[in-house]
Each structure stands twice: as structure tokens, then as C-alpha cells.
C-alpha positions in Angstrom: 12.7 -21.5 -15.3 11.8 -19.8 -18.2 9.5 -16.5 -17.2 7.8 -13.8 -19.6 5.6 -10.7 -19.2 2.7 -11.5 -21.6 4.4 -10.4 -24.2 6.1 -12.4 -27.3 7.8 -15.6 -25.9 4.9 -15.9 -23.2 3.9 -19.5 -25.0 6.8 -21.3 -25.1 8.0 -20.3 -21.3 4.9 -21.6 -19.9 4.5 -24.4 -22.3 8.7 -25.1 -21.5 8.6 -24.6 -17.7 5.3 -26.6 -17.5 5.6 -29.5 -19.5 3.1 -28.8 -22.1 3.2 -28.7 -25.8 2.0 -26.5 -28.5 -0.6 -27.6 -31.1 -0.6 -25.8 -34.5 -3.4 -25.0 -36.8 -4.1 -22.2 -39.8 -6.1 -19.2 -38.7 -7.0 -16.2 -40.6 -4.1 -13.8 -40.2 -4.5 -9.8 -39.6 -4.9 -9.0 -43.4 -7.7 -12.2 -44.4 -5.1 -14.4 -45.8 -4.5 -18.3 -43.9 -1.5 -17.8 -41.7 -0.1 -20.9 -39.7 -0.3 -20.6 -35.5 -0.2 -22.4 -32.5 -1.6 -22.5 -29.2 -0.1 -24.5 -25.8 -1.7 -26.7 -23.7 0.3 -26.9 -20.4 0.7 -30.0 -18.4 -2.6 -29.8 -16.6 -4.5 -30.3 -19.5 -6.9 -27.7 -18.4 -4.7 -24.7 -19.1 -4.1 -23.2 -22.4 -2.3 -20.6 -23.6 -2.8 -18.2 -26.7 -0.4 -15.5 -28.4 -2.2 -12.9 -30.4 1.1 -12.1 -31.9 1.1 -15.6 -33.6 -2.0 -15.1 -35.4 -3.1 -11.7 -35.6 0.8 -9.8 -34.9 2.2 -7.4 -37.0 5.2 -9.1 -37.5 3.3 -11.6 -39.8 3.1 -8.9 -42.7 5.6 -7.2 -43.9 6.6 -3.8 -43.2 4.4 -0.9 -44.2 1.9 -3.3 -45.7 -1.2 -3.1 -42.7 -3.9 -1.2 -42.6 -5.2 -1.1 -39.7 -8.6 -0.1 -40.6 -9.1 -3.5 -41.9 -6.9 -5.4 -40.0 -8.9 -8.4 -38.3 -8.3 -10.4 -35.0 -10.3 -13.2 -36.1 -7.4 -15.5 -36.3 -6.9 -15.3 -32.4 -10.0 -16.0 -32.2 -9.8 -19.1 -33.7 -7.0 -19.8 -31.3 -9.3 -19.3 -28.5 -12.2 -21.8 -30.0 -9.6 -24.3 -30.8 -8.0 -24.4 -27.1 -11.8 -24.5 -25.4 -12.7 -27.1 -27.7 -9.6 -29.3 -26.3 -11.0 -29.0 -23.0 -9.3 -26.0 -21.8 -10.9 -24.4 -18.4 -8.2 -21.2 -18.0 -7.5 -19.5 -21.3 -4.2 -17.0 -21.0 -4.4 -15.0 -24.0 -1.1 -12.7 -24.4 -2.0 -9.8 -27.0 1.7 -7.9 -27.3 2.4 -7.7 -31.2 -1.2 -7.1 -32.6 -1.5 -5.5 -35.8 -5.4 -4.7 -34.9 -7.5 -2.1 -34.2 -11.3 -4.1 -34.1 -11.5 -4.1 -30.7 -11.2 -7.8 -30.9 -14.6 -7.7 -32.8 -12.8 -10.5 -35.2 -11.7 -12.4 -32.5 -15.2 -12.4 -31.2 -17.0 -13.2 -34.2 -14.8 -16.5 -34.1 -16.2 -17.3 -31.0 -19.6 -16.9 -32.2 -20.7 -13.1 -31.4 -22.1 -11.0 -34.4 -21.9 -7.3 -35.4 -24.3 -6.1 -37.3 -25.1 -2.7 -39.1 -28.6 -1.0 -39.4 -29.8 -3.7 -41.9 -28.9 -7.0 -40.0 -26.1 -7.3 -42.3 -22.6 -8.5 -41.0 -19.9 -5.9 -40.5 -17.0 -5.9 -42.3 -13.5 -6.9 -40.8 -11.8 -4.4 -39.1 -12.0 -1.3 -37.0 -13.2 1.3 -39.0 -16.1 -0.9 -40.1 -17.3 -0.4 -36.1 -18.4 2.9 -37.3 -21.3 1.2 -38.9 -22.2 -0.8 -35.9 -26.0 -1.2 -34.6 -26.1 -4.3 -33.2 -24.6 -7.0 -31.4 -25.6 -10.4 -30.9 -23.9 -12.2 -27.9 -26.5 -15.3 -27.6 -24.2 -17.3 -30.2 -21.5 -16.3 -28.5 -19.2 -19.8 -27.6 -21.3 -21.2 -25.0 -18.3 -23.2 -23.7 -16.9 -19.7 -22.8 -19.2 -19.6 -19.7 -17.0 -22.4 -17.9 -13.9 -21.0 -18.7 -11.5 -18.5 -17.0 -10.6 -15.8 -19.7 -7.2 -14.0 -18.5 -5.9 -11.6 -20.8 -2.1 -10.7 -19.9 -1.3 -7.3 -20.6 0.9 -4.3 -18.9 -0.9 -1.9 -21.0 -2.8 0.8 -19.1 -4.7 2.7 -21.5 -8.4 3.5 -22.4 -10.1 2.6 -25.1 -10.9 6.1 -26.8 -9.6 9.8 -26.4 -6.2 11.3 -26.8 -4.3 8.6 -24.5 -6.3 5.7 -26.1 -5.9 2.8 -28.4 -6.0 4.3 -31.8 -4.1 7.7 -30.9 -1.2 5.7 -29.1 -0.5 2.4 -30.7 -2.3 3.3 -34.3 0.6 5.3 -35.8 2.9 1.8 -35.2 0.4 0.2 -37.3 0.3 1.9 -39.9 -2.6 4.5 -39.3 -2.2 8.0 -40.8 -3.7 11.0 -38.2 -7.1 10.6 -40.5 -7.3 6.9 -39.8 -6.5 7.4 -36.3 -9.5 10.0 -35.9 -11.7 7.8 -37.6 -10.7 4.7 -35.8 -11.1 6.5 -32.5 -14.4 7.3 -33.4 -15.2 3.7 -34.3 -14.0 2.6 -30.8 -16.1 5.3 -29.0 -19.3 4.3 -31.1 -18.2 0.0 -30.3 -18.2 1.3 -26.8 -21.7 2.8 -26.9 -23.4 -0.1 -28.3 -21.5 -2.5 -26.2 -22.7 -0.3 -23.2 -26.3 -0.9 -24.6 -25.6 -4.3 -25.1 -24.3 -5.8 -21.8 -24.3 -2.6 -19.4 -20.7 -2.7 -19.2 -19.4 0.7 -20.3 -15.9 0.1 -20.6 -14.3 3.1 -22.5 -12.6 4.2 -19.6 -11.1 1.3 -17.9 -7.6 1.1 -17.8 -6.5 -1.2 -20.1 -9.3 -1.6 -22.5 -6.9 0.1 -24.9 -4.7 -3.0 -24.8 -4.2 -4.7 -28.2 -6.3 -1.9 -30.1 -9.0 -2.4 -28.0 -9.0 -6.4 -27.7 -9.0 -5.8 -24.1 -12.5 -3.9 -24.0 -14.1 -5.7 -26.3 -13.7 -8.8 -24.4 -14.3 -7.2 -21.3 -17.4 -6.2 -22.4 -18.7 -9.1 -24.1 -16.9 -12.0 -23.1 -16.3 -11.7 -19.0 -12.7 -11.5 -19.5 -10.3 -10.5 -16.8 -7.6 -8.1 -17.2 -4.4 -8.9 -15.5 -0.4 -7.2 -15.4 1.6 -9.7 -17.8 4.4 -10.6 -15.9 2.2 -11.2 -12.2 0.1 -13.3 -14.4 2.8 -15.8 -15.9 4.0 -16.0 -12.2 0.6 -16.8 -11.4 0.6 -19.8 -13.4 4.2 -20.9 -12.8 3.1 -20.9 -8.8 6.6 -19.2 -8.6 6.6 -18.3 -5.2 6.4 -22.0 -4.3 9.2 -22.7 -7.3 11.4 -20.4 -4.8 11.3 -22.1 -1.8 14.8 -22.9 -0.1 16.3 -20.9 -2.6 19.1 -18.5 -1.3 19.4 -16.4 -4.2 17.2 -15.6 -7.8 19.2 -14.3 -10.5 16.9 -12.7 -13.5 17.4 -10.6 -16.3 16.2 -9.0 -19.7 17.8 -7.6 -22.9 17.9 -3.8 -21.3 17.3 -3.1 -17.5 15.6 0.4 -17.8 12.2 2.5 -16.9 9.7 0.2 -18.8 11.3 -2.8 -16.3 10.6 -0.8 -13.4 7.4 -0.3 -14.1 6.4 -4.0 -14.0 8.1 -6.4 -16.7 9.3 -9.6 -15.8 12.2 -8.8 -13.6 10.4 -6.5 -11.5 7.7 -9.1 -11.1 10.3 -11.7 -10.3 12.0 -9.3 -7.6 8.8 -8.7 -5.8 8.2 -11.9 -5.3 11.1 -12.8 -4.3 11.4 -9.4 -2.0 7.8 -11.1 -0.5 9.8 -14.2 0.9 13.3 -12.5 1.8 15.2 -14.0 -0.8 17.8 -11.7 -2.8 17.7 -11.0 -6.2 20.5 -10.0 -8.5 20.3 -9.3 -12.5 22.1 -9.6 -15.7 20.7 -7.5 -18.5 22.0 -6.9 -22.1 22.1 -3.2 -21.1 21.6 -1.4 -18.1 20.0 1.8 -18.0 18.4 2.3 -14.8 20.0 4.0 -11.8 21.0 1.2 -9.3 18.7 3.1 -6.0 16.1 2.8 -8.7 16.7 -1.0 -9.4 17.7 -1.9 -5.3 14.2 -0.1 -4.6 12.1 -2.8 -6.7 14.0 -5.4 -4.9 17.0 -6.2 -7.3 20.6 -5.6 -5.0 22.9 -5.8 -8.0 22.5 -5.7 -11.8 25.4 -6.0 -14.7 25.4 -5.6 -18.1 26.6 -8.3 -20.5 27.5 -5.8 -23.2 30.8 -3.8 -23.1 30.7 0.2 -23.8 30.6 0.8 -27.7 29.9 -2.6 -28.9 27.2 -2.9 -31.6 23.8 -4.8 -31.3 24.9 -6.9 -33.6 28.4 -8.0 -32.4 26.7 -8.2 -29.0 24.3 -10.9 -30.3 27.0 -13.0 -31.8 28.7 -13.5 -28.7 26.2 -13.4 -26.3 27.2 -16.6 -24.6 30.8 -15.1 -24.0 29.8 -12.0 -22.9 27.4 -13.1 -20.3 29.4 -15.9 -18.8 31.9 -12.5 -18.5 28.7 -10.7 -16.7 28.0 -13.8 -14.9 31.9 -13.8 -13.3 31.3 -10.6 -12.7 28.0 -10.6 -10.6 29.1 -13.7 -8.8 32.2 -11.5 -7.5 30.0 -9.0 -6.8 28.2 -11.0 -4.8 31.3 -12.3 -3.0 32.5 -9.1 -1.6 29.2 -8.2 -0.5 29.1 -11.1 1.5 32.5 -10.3 3.0 31.9 -7.0 3.7 
């Protein structure tokens, strides 16, 4: 069963596992130009999946080109709007890999919100423009959202602003200079003030509000969205515990089992679900960088690395099938030995 943790690949994993389909469309990309994107509609016809990276992702732009001051999340909002128009009553938005720092304002505009300056003019796209925000109008925010459960899949716990906020922690990897970070952080703080005055919801210090350049905070404040840990949400949609019924062993894995795994990535969630049912879990990883006792503490009894020491990443990828097969044999041998003790 394909699983994911709310980042890249979430849409594909859920569509494949639940017999869904992808709907392709053209949307506005992070730099304001059209890009080809897609959303997923799962087999029940009522659940849609949107990956922010497909519409507003950093990977859509050549290296060094992104300007986080002006990058817009509008395309992600266009995907959400299309999913709602298709009849979806539950929309899952995986927000990893964004190029934006606009508090989701671009996406909210695509859904009908208006962000206005003191003269009543609509703001330009991007996070920097939020410094001039005087009023937010939500009366035209897509009314269909009132009947839709909007869930944001993210493992980021950063607040919207400050030293651990969206701009300071993630802005530099999106191309922000130190001066840009200060400007964007102040703009997000101002957005939080205006949003609180508009809705009564102050999201400035909410854990996860800083996800995807403040997308989490914007949608919490203005679109009544729910923030959920990515892997937990994906397993919930898959009805994973029911899928485990009758299993004697669960095999999981990822590119690298490390400290990030221990903080809630997909293998962590898989192990937690299986442990709750008393089912042992083992793992195959491309590389292994977590102590056995720490893996055992989260429910992974055995783990092996597919890549031998000293091998380059390029060679490991080229020989992936062979190396994974070898690792599987090693893992099976260890399991047999354990059961014979």
C-alpha cells in the first residue's frame, strides 16, 4: 500500500491506493505565469487531494530564480476551487515544497477573498505586499467552502512570525536575503493583526501557522481549515488500521531512516498504527542513520540499509532494485533468526 507524509507524492499515493484519478488543468504558478498542474479525486468521489508543490512549488522554477517577496500561492487556490467545483466535500492540501511566503493570500484570492490597501485597491501578489494590507473581505470567499472540510497536511510546527517563523526559517531556502526575511516577517505579522481584526482568530503563535510561508496560518484564520500531521492524515484517509487487519508483519521504509523519521514521518506513523494492534514492524531504508534502540522505541523492531557503505547516491539509485532485493533477503534472515531464538 502506498503511503506518504503530506509532502511530494501524497497525491499519487492516495490516488493509487484508493482507485482515484487525476484531473489536469492550467493554473497560475508561483512567478505569475501559467503552469500545468493537477489535483486528485479519490474513488469515493467526495475526497480531493491537492499538492501545493504542483501549483506553487519551488521546483517549478529554475534554481535561483524565485523571489519570495512576490511569489504567489494563487495556483494552489485554483486547484482547491476546481476540486470543490467537482463536488468534493473533503479537500486535503499537502503543502510541502512551496515557493511562497504570502500567508496563502494568493490561494485565498483564487477562492474569492479580497486583500485591500487603505485606498481600497487590491494588493499585488506576494508576501511583501501584505505590509500594505488594510482590510480583508471574506464575504465572497468561495461559499462552497462552508460545506467542505479543508485539511492541511503538514509536519511543520513553526509559528507564523518571529525567530522561528515562516520567513526566518524557510525564507532563505526560497531565495530570501536577510533584508527580505525582515521585510517578509514584518508583513506576516501585519497580516496576522488584520486577520485577527477580521475574524477574531489570532493565528500568529499557533504551531504550524508558519507552514508553507504562512499558508497554514492564512487558511486557519480565514478558511476554517484544520492543520493535521501529514503522515497521520494520509493513514487516516487510507483507513490504514482496517487495512492492517489479519497482518502478521508490516514492512515499511523510506530513503533515509533518521532523526526526522523519529519526529513523525511516514514510517513513524505506520509503526504507531501497527504497534497499536500488536503487529511487529520492520523497515528497509536507502540509508540508516538512527540508532536501533530509538527505532525500537517507536515500534520498528528491525531495520536494514539497502545502500552499502561508500556507495555513491547515483550508483545506489541505478542499482536500486538489486540493492533493495539484497536488503530484503538480509531482513528476512534476521527475522527468521529472531523467531528461532
